[in-house]
C-alpha positions in Angstrom: 6.6 11.1 26.2 4.9 10.8 22.8 5.3 7.8 20.5 5.1 8.9 16.8 4.7 6.0 14.4 5.8 6.8 10.9 7.6 9.8 12.4 10.4 9.7 9.8 7.9 10.2 6.9 6.7 13.4 5.3 3.9 14.4 7.7 5.3 12.6 10.7 8.7 14.4 10.5 7.1 17.8 10.3 4.8 16.9 13.2 7.8 15.7 15.3 9.3 19.2 14.8 6.1 20.8 16.0 6.0 18.5 19.0 9.6 19.2 20.0 9.1 22.9 19.6 6.0 22.6 21.9 8.2 21.0 24.5 7.3 17.3 24.2 9.7 14.4 24.4 9.4 12.1 21.3 10.1 8.5 20.3 9.9 7.9 16.6 9.0 4.4 15.4 9.2 3.8 11.7 10.1 0.9 9.4 11.6 3.2 6.7 9.6 1.5 3.9 8.7 4.8 2.5 10.9 7.2 4.4 14.6 7.9 5.4 16.4 7.9 8.6 18.2 11.0 7.3 15.0 12.9 8.2 15.7 12.2 11.9 19.1 13.9 11.7 17.5 16.8 9.9 14.8 17.1 12.6 17.5 17.3 15.2 19.4 19.9 13.2 16.3 22.0 12.8 15.1 21.9 16.4 18.4 21.4 18.3 16.7 18.6 20.2 17.6 14.9 20.4 15.1 12.4 18.9 14.9 8.7 20.0 14.5 6.7 16.8 13.5 3.0 16.7 13.3 1.1 13.4 10.3 -1.1 13.5 6.9 -2.1 12.0 3.5 -1.4 13.5 2.5 -5.0 12.6 5.2 -6.3 14.9 3.4 -6.7 18.3 6.5 -8.0 20.1 8.7 -5.1 19.1 6.0 -2.6 19.9 5.6 -4.2 23.3 9.3 -3.7 24.0 9.0 0.0 23.1 6.1 0.5 25.6 8.1 -1.4 28.2 11.2 0.7 27.7 9.6 4.2 27.5 7.0 6.0 29.6 4.6 6.5 26.6 1.6 8.8 27.4 0.1 9.1 24.0 0.5 8.0 20.4 0.4 9.9 17.1 -0.2 7.2 14.5 1.1 8.1 11.0 2.5 4.8 10.0 0.7 3.5 6.9 0.7 3.3 3.1 -0.9 6.2 1.3 -0.9 6.0 -2.5 -4.4 5.7 -4.1 -3.2 4.1 -7.4 -0.9 1.6 -5.6 -3.7 0.6 -3.3 -5.9 -0.3 -6.3 -3.1 -2.6 -7.5 -2.1 -4.0 -4.1 -5.2 -4.0 -1.8 -4.1 -6.7 0.5 -0.8 -4.9 1.3 -2.8 -1.8 2.2 -5.2 -3.7 4.5 -2.4 -5.5 6.2 -0.4 -2.4 6.9 -3.1 0.2 7.5 -5.8 -1.9 9.2 -3.9 -4.8 10.8 -1.1 -2.4 11.8 -3.4 -0.1 13.6 -5.2 -3.0 15.3 -1.8 -4.3 16.6 -0.8 -0.9 17.8 -4.2 -0.4 19.6 -3.9 -3.8 21.3 -0.4 -3.0 22.6 -1.5 0.4 23.8 -4.4 -1.1 25.7 -2.2 -3.7 27.3 0.0 -0.9 28.7 -2.8 1.4 29.7 -2.0 4.1 27.1 -5.3 5.3 25.7 -4.6 8.6 24.1 -4.4 8.3 20.3 -4.3 10.8 17.4 -4.9 8.9 14.2 -3.9 10.0 10.7 -7.0 9.5 8.6 -8.0 11.0 5.2 -10.7 12.8 3.3 -10.8 9.8 1.1 -13.2 8.2 3.7 -15.9 10.6 2.2 -15.6 8.8 -1.2 -17.1 10.9 -4.0 -18.8 13.6 -1.9 -22.4 14.5 -2.5 -21.6 18.1 -1.8 -18.6 20.4 -1.1 -17.3 21.8 1.1 -17.3 18.6 3.2 -18.4 18.7 6.8 -17.4 16.0 9.4 -21.0 14.7 9.4 -21.0 14.1 5.6 -21.6 10.4 4.7 -18.5 8.2 4.9 -17.7 4.6 3.6 -18.6 5.0 0.0 -14.9 4.9 -0.7 -13.5 4.7 -4.3 -10.2 2.9 -3.6 -8.6 0.5 -1.1 -6.5 3.2 0.5 -9.7 5.1 1.4 -11.4 1.9 2.5 -8.5 1.1 4.8 -8.8 4.5 6.5 -12.6 4.1 6.8 -12.2 0.6 8.4 -9.7 1.9 10.9 -12.1 4.8 11.8 -14.9 2.3 12.4 -12.6 0.2 14.6 -11.6 3.2 16.7 -15.2 4.3 17.1 -16.1 0.8 18.4 -13.1 0.9 20.8 -14.2 4.3 22.1 -17.7 3.1 22.5 -16.7 -0.1 24.4 -14.2 1.6 26.7 -14.8 5.2 27.8 -11.1 5.5 28.9 -10.0 5.8 25.3 -9.4 9.4 24.1 -9.1 9.4 20.3 -8.8 12.1 17.7 -9.3 11.1 14.1 -7.9 13.8 11.8 -9.2 13.7 8.2 -6.4 15.2 6.1 -7.1 16.8 2.8 -4.0 17.3 0.6 -0.7 18.0 2.5 1.9 19.9 0.5 4.8 22.2 1.2 8.0 21.7 3.2 9.9 23.1 6.2 11.0 26.7 5.3 14.6 25.7 6.1 14.6 23.5 3.0 15.9 20.6 5.2 12.6 18.6 5.5 10.1 17.8 2.8 8.3 15.1 0.8 10.7 12.5 -0.6 8.6 10.0 -2.5 10.2 6.7 -3.7 10.1 6.3 -7.4 7.6 8.3 -9.5 5.5 10.5 -7.1 1.9 9.5 -6.6 0.9 13.0 -5.4 0.5 16.0 -7.6 2.8 18.7 -6.1 6.0 16.6 -5.7 5.4 15.4 -9.3 5.2 19.0 -10.5 8.3 19.9 -8.5 10.3 17.0 -10.0 9.2 18.1 -13.5 10.2 21.7 -12.7 13.6 20.7 -11.4 14.2 18.6 -14.5 14.1 15.2 -12.8 11.0 14.1 -14.8 10.2 15.1 -18.3 6.5 16.1 -18.0 3.5 15.9 -15.7 0.6 13.5 -16.5 -2.8 15.1 -15.7 -5.3 12.3 -15.2 -8.4 13.5 -17.0 -9.6 17.0 -18.0 -13.3 16.1 -18.4 -14.4 16.3 -14.8 -17.4 18.6 -13.9 -15.1 21.3 -12.6 -14.4 24.8 -14.0 -11.4 23.7 -16.1 -12.2 20.0 -16.2 -9.3 18.9 -13.9 -9.7 17.6 -10.4 -10.1 20.1 -7.6 -8.5 19.5 -4.2 -7.9 21.2 -0.8 -4.2 21.7 -0.4 -2.9 22.3 3.1 0.7 23.3 4.2 2.3 20.4 6.0 3.3 22.8 8.9 -0.3 23.8 9.4 -1.2 20.1 9.4 1.5 19.5 12.0 0.2 22.2 14.2 -3.3 20.6 13.9 -1.9 17.4 15.5 -0.4 19.3 18.4 -3.7 21.0 18.9 -5.5 17.6 18.8 -3.1 16.1 21.3 -3.5 19.1 23.7 -7.3 18.7 23.4 -7.0 15.1 24.4 -4.7 16.0 27.3 -7.5 18.2 28.9 -9.2 14.9 29.7 -11.6 14.8 26.8 -12.5 11.1 26.5 -14.3 9.4 23.6 -13.9 10.0 19.9 -13.3 13.3 18.1 -13.3 13.5 14.3 -12.0 16.7 12.6 -11.3 17.8 9.0 -7.8 19.4 8.5 -7.8 21.5 5.4 -8.0 25.1 4.3 -11.5 25.1 2.9 -10.2 26.3 -0.5 -10.1 24.1 -3.6 -7.6 24.4 -6.4 -7.7 22.5 -9.7 -4.7 20.6 -11.1 -4.2 23.2 -13.8 -4.3 26.0 -11.3 -1.6 24.2 -9.3 0.5 23.7 -12.4 0.3 27.4 -13.3 0.9 28.6 -9.8 4.0 26.4 -9.5 5.3 27.6 -12.8 5.0 31.2 -11.6 6.8 30.4 -8.3 9.6 28.4 -10.0 9.8 30.9 -12.9 9.9 28.1 -15.4 7.3 26.2 -17.4 5.9 22.8 -16.2 5.3 20.7 -19.3 2.2 18.4 -19.0 0.2 15.9 -21.0 -3.5 15.1 -20.3 -4.1 11.3 -20.1 -7.1 9.2 -19.2 -8.7 9.4 -15.8 -7.1 7.4 -13.0 -9.0 4.7 -11.2 -10.2 5.8 -7.8 -10.1 9.6 -8.5 -13.0 12.0 -7.9 -13.9 15.4 -9.3 -13.8 17.7 -6.3 -12.9 17.5 -2.6 -12.4 20.3 -0.2 -13.2 20.9 3.5 -15.5 22.8 5.7 -13.0 23.7 8.4 -15.2 25.5 10.9 -15.4 22.6 13.3 -11.6 22.4 13.7 -11.6 26.1 14.5 -14.4 25.7 17.0 -13.2 22.6 18.8 -9.4 22.8 18.5 -9.0 26.5 18.2 -7.0 25.7 15.0 -7.0 27.0 11.5 -4.5 26.8 8.6 -2.3 29.9 8.4 -0.4 29.5 5.1 -1.6 30.2 1.6 -0.9 28.5 -1.7 2.1 30.6 -2.7 3.9 29.8 0.6 3.1 26.1 0.1 4.6 26.1 -3.3 7.6 28.3 -2.5 8.5 26.0 0.4 8.1 22.9 -1.9 10.3 24.5 -4.5 13.0 25.4 -2.0 13.1 21.8 -0.7 13.1 20.4 -4.3 16.0 22.7 -5.4 18.1 21.9 -2.3 17.3 18.2 -2.4 16.8 17.3 -6.0 17.2 13.6 -5.3 15.6 13.6 -1.8 17.3 12.7 1.5 19.6 10.0 0.4 21.2 11.7 -2.6 
């Protein structure tokens, strides 16, 4: 049985679908601070499988202990955390408490129950402002530009120390680039609270008429059109990467494995706006404003290591990512709890 923390959230819910479709039994543990229990019902509808859901916080050691006592947990996929760059700049302590202390608490409870297989949801933000792109896993880390990235970097250091101290740990650290898209059924997708912090859901809400216009943070970066360049990956490809990582750990591979999950292709903000407008067949109004604190010019992955070690690579292109996003947005204009 697999414990998925943050399994009601955007990436977690799609990964739970992938796990169920691969034949795993799943327990979802989520405090719903940035997600909806409706996603659990949607997962069950999509897969035809029952999901055990427990509402709880990863900082709550006593509650986590009860979960490990109640279920025969064999491995943990750890998504639970806060993830907005701008918000982390404004509220750094909240990010360190949830992301760092929460992972520490989870790891302690896992160790107490002899569960030492862990797949951790990290981020390309650990690379900071990269010296060169595409980014390989051995690129320098730690020169982070915001507290969110720093929290992920600190957790990575902690997990590396754990693996070094105790060779029974088997840990996969997955450095995501920019997850987008939705389940092709239109039943699962990204449902941000308030104004979206990420580009594609913001564009989608403008296209559907929920928001008046997109704000583009800076058009004076050293990129072809002056806007930031990122590596966007379909959330279903990301989910399959987690299943591949878990299966890698199950072969008895102990120690720490660190892998980039992206496509290896960068797209600028303006390219994304124009591509979405084409898919949605309507304009996406935007306004260029000042750069946002913590942002960088360009970030995209070298994905050859993931293909070599996990036998995994992203399968879906940009048009499919945006078509699935648009289908989700049209069918769920106000998210899960409309």
